[in-house]
DSSP file (Angstrom, degrees, kcal/mol; ACC not computed):
  #  RESIDUE AA STRUCTURE BP1 BP2  ACC     N-H-->O    O-->H-N    N-H-->O    O-->H-N    TCO  KAPPA ALPHA  PHI   PSI    X-CA   Y-CA   Z-CA
    1    1 A M              0   0    0      0, 0.0     2,-0.2     0, 0.0     0, 0.0   0.000 360.0 360.0 360.0 137.5    2.9  -18.3 -163.7
    2    2 A S        -     0   0    0      1,-0.1     0, 0.0     2,-0.1     0, 0.0  -0.469 360.0-157.3 -80.8 145.2    3.1  -18.5 -159.9
    3    3 A N        +     0   0    0     -2,-0.2     2,-0.2     2,-0.1    -1,-0.1   0.293  54.9 126.1 -98.5   7.2    0.0  -18.7 -157.7
    4    4 A F        -     0   0    0      4,-0.1     2,-0.2     3,-0.1    -2,-0.1  -0.475  42.3-168.6 -68.6 133.0    2.0  -17.3 -154.7
    5    5 A T     >  -     0   0    0     -2,-0.2     4,-1.9     1,-0.1     5,-0.1  -0.737  38.6-110.4-120.9 167.7    0.2  -14.3 -153.2
    6    6 A L  H  > S+     0   0    0     -2,-0.2     4,-2.7     1,-0.2     5,-0.1   0.827 120.8  59.0 -64.1 -30.8    1.0  -11.5 -150.7
    7    7 A S  H  > S+     0   0    0      2,-0.2     4,-2.1     1,-0.2    -1,-0.2   0.887 103.3  51.6 -64.2 -38.0   -1.5  -13.2 -148.4
    8    8 A D  H  > S+     0   0    0      2,-0.2     4,-2.2     1,-0.2    -2,-0.2   0.935 111.4  46.9 -61.1 -45.9    0.7  -16.4 -148.6
    9    9 A L  H  X S+     0   0    0     -4,-1.9     4,-2.6     1,-0.2    -2,-0.2   0.896 108.9  54.7 -63.9 -40.0    3.8  -14.3 -147.7
   10   10 A E  H  X S+     0   0    0     -4,-2.7     4,-2.1     1,-0.2    -1,-0.2   0.909 109.4  48.2 -59.4 -42.1    1.8  -12.6 -144.9
   11   11 A S  H  X S+     0   0    0     -4,-2.1     4,-2.4     2,-0.2    -2,-0.2   0.902 110.6  50.4 -65.3 -42.2    1.0  -16.1 -143.5
   12   12 A I  H  X S+     0   0    0     -4,-2.2     4,-2.7     2,-0.2     5,-0.2   0.923 110.3  50.1 -62.5 -44.0    4.6  -17.3 -143.7
   13   13 A I  H  X S+     0   0    0     -4,-2.6     4,-2.3     1,-0.2    -1,-0.2   0.914 110.2  50.6 -61.1 -43.1    5.8  -14.2 -141.9
   14   14 A A  H  X S+     0   0    0     -4,-2.1     4,-1.1     2,-0.2    -1,-0.2   0.912 112.0  47.4 -61.5 -43.3    3.2  -14.7 -139.1
   15   15 A Q  H  < S+     0   0    0     -4,-2.4     3,-0.5     1,-0.2    -2,-0.2   0.930 115.0  44.9 -63.4 -45.8    4.4  -18.4 -138.7
   16   16 A R  H >< S+     0   0    0     -4,-2.7     3,-1.0     1,-0.2    -1,-0.2   0.802 104.1  63.2 -72.1 -28.4    8.0  -17.5 -138.6
   17   17 A A  H 3< S+     0   0    0     -4,-2.3    -1,-0.2     1,-0.2    -2,-0.2   0.850 111.3  38.6 -62.0 -33.4    7.5  -14.6 -136.3
   18   18 A N  T 3< S+     0   0    0     -4,-1.1    -1,-0.2    -3,-0.5    -2,-0.2   0.305  96.1 117.1 -98.8   7.5    6.3  -17.1 -133.7
   19   19 A S    <   -     0   0    0     -3,-1.0    -3,-0.1    -4,-0.1     5,-0.0  -0.334  60.2-148.1 -76.7 155.3    8.8  -19.7 -134.6
   20   20 A E        +     0   0    0     -2,-0.1     2,-0.5     3,-0.0    -1,-0.1   0.331  58.9 128.7 -96.9   3.0   11.5  -21.0 -132.2
   21   21 A D    >   -     0   0    0      1,-0.2     3,-1.5    -5,-0.1     6,-0.1  -0.466  47.8-160.4 -67.3 113.6   13.8  -21.5 -135.3
   22   22 A E  T 3  S+     0   0    0     -2,-0.5    -1,-0.2     1,-0.3     6,-0.0   0.669  90.4  58.6 -67.6 -16.9   17.1  -19.9 -134.6
   23   23 A M  T 3  S+     0   0    0      4,-0.0     2,-0.6     5,-0.0    -1,-0.3   0.406  77.3 114.9 -93.0   1.1   17.8  -19.8 -138.3
   24   24 A S    <>  -     0   0    0     -3,-1.5     4,-2.1     1,-0.2     5,-0.2  -0.629  49.2-164.5 -79.2 116.0   14.7  -17.8 -139.2
   25   25 A Y  H  > S+     0   0    0     -2,-0.6     4,-3.1     2,-0.2     5,-0.2   0.906  91.4  54.6 -61.7 -42.5   15.7  -14.4 -140.6
   26   26 A T  H  > S+     0   0    0      1,-0.2     4,-2.7     2,-0.2     5,-0.2   0.935 108.6  47.1 -58.9 -48.4   12.1  -13.2 -140.0
   27   27 A R  H  > S+     0   0    0      1,-0.2     4,-1.8     2,-0.2    -1,-0.2   0.921 114.9  46.2 -60.1 -45.7   12.2  -14.1 -136.3
   28   28 A K  H  X S+     0   0    0     -4,-2.1     4,-0.6     2,-0.2    -2,-0.2   0.917 113.4  49.1 -65.5 -43.2   15.6  -12.5 -135.8
   29   29 A L  H >< S+     0   0    0     -4,-3.1     3,-1.4     1,-0.2     4,-0.3   0.944 112.6  46.5 -61.8 -48.5   14.6   -9.3 -137.6
   30   30 A M  H >< S+     0   0    0     -4,-2.7     3,-1.5     1,-0.3    -1,-0.2   0.813 103.9  63.7 -66.2 -28.7   11.4   -8.9 -135.7
   31   31 A G  H 3< S+     0   0    0     -4,-1.8    -1,-0.3     1,-0.3    -2,-0.2   0.704  94.1  62.6 -65.5 -19.0   13.2   -9.6 -132.5
   32   32 A K  T << S-     0   0    0     -3,-1.4     4,-0.4    -4,-0.6    -1,-0.3   0.533 112.5-118.0 -84.9  -6.6   15.2   -6.4 -133.1
   33   33 A G    <>  -     0   0    0     -3,-1.5     4,-1.9    -4,-0.3     3,-0.2  -0.129  31.6 -62.0  96.7 169.6   12.0   -4.3 -132.9
   34   34 A I  H  > S+     0   0    0      1,-0.2     4,-3.0     2,-0.2     5,-0.2   0.825 124.9  61.7 -63.6 -34.6   10.0   -2.1 -135.1
   35   35 A G  H  > S+     0   0    0      1,-0.2     4,-2.2     2,-0.2    -1,-0.2   0.932 108.0  42.1 -59.6 -47.0   12.8    0.5 -135.5
   36   36 A K  H  > S+     0   0    0     -4,-0.4     4,-2.4    -3,-0.2    -1,-0.2   0.896 114.8  51.3 -67.4 -40.0   15.1   -2.0 -137.2
   37   37 A C  H  X S+     0   0    0     -4,-1.9     4,-2.0     1,-0.2    -2,-0.2   0.919 111.8  46.7 -63.2 -43.2   12.2   -3.5 -139.3
   38   38 A A  H  X S+     0   0    0     -4,-3.0     4,-2.3     2,-0.2    -1,-0.2   0.880 110.1  54.0 -66.4 -38.2   11.2    0.0 -140.5
   39   39 A Q  H  X S+     0   0    0     -4,-2.2     4,-2.4    -5,-0.2    -2,-0.2   0.926 108.6  48.7 -60.2 -45.7   14.9    0.8 -141.2
   40   40 A K  H  X S+     0   0    0     -4,-2.4     4,-2.4     2,-0.2    -2,-0.2   0.892 109.1  53.5 -62.7 -39.9   15.1   -2.3 -143.4
   41   41 A L  H  X S+     0   0    0     -4,-2.0     4,-2.1    29,-0.2    -1,-0.2   0.933 109.9  47.9 -59.4 -46.1   11.9   -1.3 -145.2
   42   42 A G  H  X S+     0   0    0     -4,-2.3     4,-2.3     1,-0.2    -2,-0.2   0.901 110.0  52.0 -62.1 -42.2   13.3    2.1 -146.0
   43   43 A E  H  X S+     0   0    0     -4,-2.4     4,-2.4     1,-0.2    -1,-0.2   0.920 110.8  47.7 -60.6 -44.0   16.6    0.6 -147.2
   44   44 A E  H  X S+     0   0    0     -4,-2.4     4,-2.0     2,-0.2    23,-0.2   0.859 109.3  53.8 -67.6 -34.6   14.7   -1.7 -149.6
   45   45 A A  H  X S+     0   0    0     -4,-2.1     4,-2.2     2,-0.2    -1,-0.2   0.932 110.5  46.5 -63.8 -44.8   12.6    1.2 -150.8
   46   46 A V  H  X S+     0   0    0     -4,-2.3     4,-2.6     1,-0.2    -2,-0.2   0.915 111.5  51.2 -63.4 -43.4   15.7    3.2 -151.7
   47   47 A E  H  X S+     0   0    0     -4,-2.4     4,-2.2     1,-0.2    -1,-0.2   0.856 109.5  51.2 -63.6 -34.3   17.3    0.2 -153.4
   48   48 A T  H  X S+     0   0    0     -4,-2.0     4,-2.3    15,-0.2    -1,-0.2   0.915 109.9  49.3 -67.4 -42.6   14.1   -0.3 -155.5
   49   49 A V  H  X S+     0   0    0     -4,-2.2     4,-2.7     2,-0.2    -2,-0.2   0.928 110.8  50.0 -61.2 -45.8   14.2    3.4 -156.5
   50   50 A I  H  X S+     0   0    0     -4,-2.6     4,-1.6     1,-0.2    -1,-0.2   0.925 110.6  49.5 -60.4 -45.0   17.8    3.2 -157.5
   51   51 A A  H  <>S+     0   0    0     -4,-2.2     5,-2.2     1,-0.2     9,-0.3   0.902 111.7  49.2 -61.1 -41.0   17.2    0.0 -159.6
   52   52 A A  H ><5S+     0   0    0     -4,-2.3     3,-1.4     1,-0.2    -2,-0.2   0.908 109.0  51.8 -65.1 -41.8   14.3    1.8 -161.3
   53   53 A M  H 3<5S+     0   0    0     -4,-2.7    -1,-0.2     1,-0.3    -2,-0.2   0.799 109.2  50.9 -65.3 -27.7   16.4    4.8 -162.1
   54   54 A Q  T 3<5S-     0   0    0     -4,-1.6    -1,-0.3    -5,-0.2    -2,-0.2   0.425 109.4-127.4 -87.9   0.5   19.0    2.6 -163.6
   55   55 A D  T < 5 +     0   0    0     -3,-1.4     2,-0.8     1,-0.2    -3,-0.2   0.889  54.8 154.0  54.1  43.9   16.3    0.9 -165.7
   56   56 A D     >< -     0   0    0     -5,-2.2     4,-2.8     1,-0.2     5,-0.2  -0.834  24.6-173.4-107.1  94.8   17.4   -2.5 -164.5
   57   57 A K  H  > S+     0   0    0     -2,-0.8     4,-2.2     1,-0.2    -1,-0.2   0.885  83.3  49.9 -58.0 -44.5   14.4   -4.8 -164.7
   58   58 A A  H  > S+     0   0    0      1,-0.2     4,-2.1     2,-0.2    -1,-0.2   0.911 114.0  45.3 -62.8 -42.4   16.0   -7.8 -163.0
   59   59 A E  H  > S+     0   0    0      2,-0.2     4,-2.8     1,-0.2     5,-0.3   0.878 110.3  53.7 -70.6 -37.6   17.2   -5.6 -160.1
   60   60 A V  H  X S+     0   0    0     -4,-2.8     4,-2.3    -9,-0.3    -1,-0.2   0.910 109.4  51.0 -59.9 -40.6   13.8   -3.9 -159.8
   61   61 A T  H  X S+     0   0    0     -4,-2.2     4,-1.8    -5,-0.2    -2,-0.2   0.945 114.4  40.5 -62.7 -49.9   12.2   -7.3 -159.6
   62   62 A T  H  X S+     0   0    0     -4,-2.1     4,-2.0     1,-0.2    -2,-0.2   0.899 116.7  48.8 -70.0 -39.3   14.5   -8.6 -156.8
   63   63 A E  H  X S+     0   0    0     -4,-2.8     4,-2.6     1,-0.2   -15,-0.2   0.872 109.7  52.5 -68.7 -35.2   14.5   -5.3 -154.9
   64   64 A T  H  X S+     0   0    0     -4,-2.3     4,-2.9    -5,-0.3     5,-0.2   0.884 106.7  53.3 -67.1 -37.4   10.7   -5.1 -155.1
   65   65 A A  H  X S+     0   0    0     -4,-1.8     4,-2.2     2,-0.2    -2,-0.2   0.931 111.6  45.8 -60.0 -44.5   10.5   -8.7 -153.7
   66   66 A D  H  X S+     0   0    0     -4,-2.0     4,-2.6     2,-0.2    -2,-0.2   0.911 112.5  51.7 -62.6 -42.2   12.6   -7.5 -150.7
   67   67 A L  H  X S+     0   0    0     -4,-2.6     4,-2.4   -23,-0.2    -2,-0.2   0.923 110.2  47.1 -61.3 -46.9   10.5   -4.4 -150.4
   68   68 A L  H  X S+     0   0    0     -4,-2.9     4,-2.3     2,-0.2    -1,-0.2   0.905 112.1  51.0 -64.2 -41.1    7.3   -6.3 -150.2
   69   69 A Y  H  X S+     0   0    0     -4,-2.2     4,-1.9    -5,-0.2    -2,-0.2   0.960 113.3  44.1 -59.1 -51.6    8.7   -8.7 -147.7
   70   70 A H  H  X S+     0   0    0     -4,-2.6     4,-2.3     1,-0.2   -29,-0.2   0.838 110.6  55.9 -67.3 -31.4    9.9   -6.0 -145.4
   71   71 A L  H  X S+     0   0    0     -4,-2.4     4,-2.5    -5,-0.2    -1,-0.2   0.929 108.3  47.7 -62.2 -44.9    6.6   -4.1 -145.8
   72   72 A L  H  X S+     0   0    0     -4,-2.3     4,-2.3     2,-0.2    -2,-0.2   0.832 109.2  54.0 -68.0 -30.7    4.7   -7.1 -144.6
   73   73 A V  H  X S+     0   0    0     -4,-1.9     4,-2.7     2,-0.2    -1,-0.2   0.939 110.1  46.9 -64.5 -46.2    7.1   -7.5 -141.7
   74   74 A V  H  X S+     0   0    0     -4,-2.3     4,-1.7     1,-0.2    -2,-0.2   0.900 111.0  51.9 -63.5 -40.1    6.4   -3.9 -140.7
   75   75 A L  H  <>S+     0   0    0     -4,-2.5     5,-2.8     2,-0.2     4,-0.3   0.937 110.6  48.3 -60.1 -45.2    2.7   -4.4 -141.1
   76   76 A K  H ><5S+     0   0    0     -4,-2.3     3,-1.4     1,-0.2    -2,-0.2   0.929 111.6  49.3 -59.9 -46.2    2.9   -7.5 -138.8
   77   77 A M  H 3<5S+     0   0    0     -4,-2.7    -1,-0.2     1,-0.3    -2,-0.2   0.800 113.2  48.0 -63.4 -28.1    4.9   -5.6 -136.2
   78   78 A S  T 3<5S-     0   0    0     -4,-1.7    -1,-0.3    -5,-0.2    -2,-0.2   0.375 112.7-119.3 -93.4   3.0    2.3   -2.8 -136.4
   79   79 A D  T < 5 +     0   0    0     -3,-1.4     2,-0.5    -4,-0.3    -3,-0.2   0.879  69.1 136.7  57.6  41.3   -0.6   -5.2 -136.1
   80   80 A V      < -     0   0    0     -5,-2.8    -1,-0.2    -6,-0.1    -2,-0.2  -0.979  44.7-143.3-116.8 126.2   -2.0   -4.1 -139.5
   81   81 A S     >  -     0   0    0     -2,-0.5     4,-1.6     1,-0.1     3,-0.2  -0.500  21.4-119.6 -88.1 158.7   -3.2   -6.9 -141.7
   82   82 A L  H  > S+     0   0    0      1,-0.2     4,-2.8     2,-0.2     5,-0.2   0.867 117.2  59.0 -59.8 -36.4   -2.9   -7.0 -145.5
   83   83 A N  H  > S+     0   0    0      1,-0.2     4,-2.7     2,-0.2    -1,-0.2   0.881 101.0  54.6 -61.0 -38.0   -6.7   -7.0 -145.6
   84   84 A D  H  > S+     0   0    0      2,-0.2     4,-1.9     1,-0.2    -1,-0.2   0.927 111.2  45.0 -59.5 -44.2   -6.7   -3.7 -143.7
   85   85 A V  H  X S+     0   0    0     -4,-1.6     4,-2.4     2,-0.2    -2,-0.2   0.916 113.0  49.7 -66.7 -43.4   -4.5   -2.2 -146.4
   86   86 A M  H  X S+     0   0    0     -4,-2.8     4,-2.5     1,-0.2    -1,-0.2   0.880 108.9  52.9 -64.7 -37.2   -6.5   -3.7 -149.2
   87   87 A D  H  X S+     0   0    0     -4,-2.7     4,-2.3     2,-0.2    -1,-0.2   0.900 109.2  49.6 -62.9 -40.3   -9.7   -2.4 -147.7
   88   88 A E  H  X S+     0   0    0     -4,-1.9     4,-2.1     2,-0.2    -2,-0.2   0.910 111.0  49.1 -65.4 -41.8   -8.2    1.1 -147.6
   89   89 A L  H  X S+     0   0    0     -4,-2.4     4,-1.6     2,-0.2    -2,-0.2   0.909 110.8  50.7 -63.0 -41.2   -7.1    0.8 -151.2
   90   90 A A  H  < S+     0   0    0     -4,-2.5     4,-0.4     1,-0.2    -2,-0.2   0.905 108.8  51.9 -63.0 -41.0  -10.6   -0.4 -152.2
   91   91 A R  H >< S+     0   0    0     -4,-2.3     3,-1.1     1,-0.2    -1,-0.2   0.907 109.4  50.7 -60.4 -41.4  -12.2    2.6 -150.3
   92   92 A R  H >< S+     0   0    0     -4,-2.1     3,-1.5     1,-0.2    -1,-0.2   0.791  98.7  64.4 -70.0 -28.0   -9.9    4.9 -152.2
   93   93 A T  T 3< S+     0   0    0     -4,-1.6    -1,-0.2     1,-0.3    -2,-0.2   0.606  85.7  75.0 -74.3  -8.1  -10.7    3.6 -155.6
   94   94 A G  T <  S+     0   0    0     -3,-1.1     2,-0.3    -4,-0.4    -1,-0.3   0.477 104.5  33.6 -79.5  -1.8  -14.3    4.7 -155.2
   95   95 A Q  S <  S-     0   0    0     -3,-1.5     2,-0.0    -4,-0.1     0, 0.0  -0.930  98.0 -84.9-144.0 166.8  -13.2    8.3 -155.8
   96   96 A T     >  -     0   0    0     -2,-0.3     4,-2.6     1,-0.1     5,-0.2  -0.327  41.6-111.8 -70.4 159.7  -10.6   10.1 -157.9
   97   97 A G  H  > S+     0   0    0      1,-0.2     4,-2.4     2,-0.2     5,-0.2   0.871 118.6  51.0 -59.4 -38.6   -7.1   10.4 -156.5
   98   98 A L  H  > S+     0   0    0      2,-0.2     4,-2.2     1,-0.2    -1,-0.2   0.886 110.3  49.1 -69.8 -37.5   -7.5   14.2 -156.2
   99   99 A Q  H  > S+     0   0    0      2,-0.2     4,-1.3     1,-0.2    -2,-0.2   0.931 112.4  48.5 -64.1 -44.3  -10.8   13.8 -154.3
  100  100 A E  H >X S+     0   0    0     -4,-2.6     4,-0.5     1,-0.2     3,-0.5   0.928 111.9  48.5 -62.0 -45.5   -9.2   11.2 -152.0
  101  101 A K  H >< S+     0   0    0     -4,-2.4     3,-1.2     1,-0.2    -1,-0.2   0.897 109.2  53.3 -62.4 -41.1   -6.2   13.4 -151.3
  102  102 A A  H 3< S+     0   0    0     -4,-2.2    -1,-0.2     1,-0.2    -2,-0.2   0.761 102.6  59.8 -65.4 -24.8   -8.4   16.4 -150.6
  103  103 A S  H << S+     0   0    0     -4,-1.3    -1,-0.2    -3,-0.5    -2,-0.2   0.606  86.4  95.9 -81.8 -10.5  -10.4   14.4 -148.0
  104  104 A R  S << S-     0   0    0     -3,-1.2     3,-0.1    -4,-0.5     2,-0.1  -0.474  88.5 -97.8 -77.5 150.2   -7.3   13.7 -145.9
  105  105 A P        -     0   0    0      0, 0.0    -1,-0.1     0, 0.0     2,-0.1  -0.387  45.5-103.9 -63.5 144.3   -6.5   15.9 -142.9
  106  106 A A              0   0    0      1,-0.1    -4,-0.0    -4,-0.1    -3,-0.0  -0.404 360.0 360.0 -68.7 145.4   -4.0   18.7 -143.6
  107  107 A D              0   0    0     -2,-0.1    -1,-0.1    -3,-0.1    -3,-0.0   0.463 360.0 360.0 -79.0 360.0   -0.5   18.1 -142.3
């Protein structure tokens, strides 16, 4: 079992974002701006959904890895840390899902 965490991935993304390495996918992707990063996140989300609908465990695994990577890239571009997200999740677990949803502002 791997000890690799999302925090590890967040750190790698931060290092590569500031890298001078011309071969870094992360650096090149982030150089294209938040719009492209968000687009890639959406594409990976759709691909994960398709894999799940096809009941393809191996594909769900690989697409979810891509999804998590691109999510952390978007978080980095948005100056939101994984800790911020985890704190929000922790806050939400203190109440039922319906209570939490009811506490949000109406759209």
